C-alpha angles and dihedrals in degrees: 000000000000091000093046092052092048092049091051089057096043091250136130128220137231105202136195124187107210124198090211145330125215095274122094092232090056096047128124112283122279093241089061091050088056091056106040140013109277118190122234123219109274115239112268094008125122097209136039134201128251121235113280098204111115090241091068096068090038092058093040091051089052090055090049090051092053090048091053094045090055104037110024091097094054110106090201088070101086097177142347122220118226100238116210133193117288135060113328089003090279100134105260113177096356089166087078090070129070111250091234091059092052090048090052089054091052089047090055092057092048092047098052103032102065097144100031120076117242131213131182142200114274090219088095106035092175090064090053092049089048091052092050091062089077105014141028104255124173127203138236136194131216126206092035116177098030104128093224091050092047095049104034115013106040103043099063092043095046090051089062093054098030096132100043091091089072091070105017134036130261121220132184133200121209122251100234103326138298095263088059090049088058093046091051092049095240116171105255092186092056092045091052092046092054093048092052092046087055091050101239121189101183136025128199109212091176093244091284125140121268116235106256091226089062097047097108092046092049093046090053090046091054090047091056102040118092120002128331116178122199121189105222100177143355127194131187137145115281091229138026136165136220111290094019123129109242116206120201135180126198130183118205134178124206102214094180129081100249140035128247111266103202121085094241110169119241105222132195114214124196113193138179139152088277097058146293134270126197125200129188106233093206089224114143104220091188088081092063100105117174107306141055127309137186117207128187121202134183127199131178112226115232119246093244096055 
C-alpha cells in the first residue's frame, strides 16, 4: 500500500522494517512472546530492548528475506534500511548480541536485496564497512540536530565511514522535529553546515512543519543536498552528414554535495522535422562527485539520417 501510494504521486520510498518500537501496539508479535523472553518497556524509559534469544534474529532475518523476495524488483523502492535490534531498529544495546549474529543479519539484507540500494545505521560503522566489501551500502544517522550528537557522537563515527558517500547515499533523520529545534535555540546554520560536510542526499523531517522563519535557509539546504548538475558548455560541429563521426564535448558542474547513485544513461538526442535519433553516450554520471567535469563523446551518424 505504501509503494502504491508513492507510485501514484511520482515518489520513491526509503523503507525500514522494524521489529518493534517502544509502544505496546508496535511490539513484537504475541506468538514470539510465547516462544522466547521479550522485554517490556521499562517505566519512565524512552527506549526498550529487543529479545536477546538467538531465535529473535533468526525470525527477524526470515521476515527480511520474505520482504526482499517480494519487493526487490519494485523500482518504487528507492532504498531499504538495514534494521538492527532495539527500538525502531536503531541499534540500541547491540553489545547484547554476538557479532556473528549481527553479521548474519546484514548478510541476509545483502543476499535478498540485489536491485534495491541498502543503507545502515552509523551506530556500528564496522558493520557498514563489512557490508561494503560485497555491496554498495550507504549510511544514515538518527537523532540528527541534537547538539550533543552533532559535537560528540557523530564525528568519530562519520570518520570511520567518511568515503562511503562517494558510492552510496547518506541520509539523516531529525531529532524530534525542526519546530522543536527552533524552540530549543539550536543553531540551524551549524546543523546544515555539518550535514553538507557529511554529503547528505536525503533528510527525514518526520512530516512535521518547517518554521516559517527558517524557510529560506531550508530551501537553500534542499537545493544543495544531493546532486545538482549544471551544464556549463557544449560544443559540437555545426554540420555533419550521414555516416560521419560526430565529436561532442560537454562541461558539467555538480553543484551539490553528492553524486547520483543510479546508473541512469546520459543520452544524446539529435532532432529535426524529419525525425529524431537517440544515442547512449556511454558516460557514467555516477562518477560526477561535487566539482567540474569535461566529457568527450563520439557518435557515428546512421546512413538514413
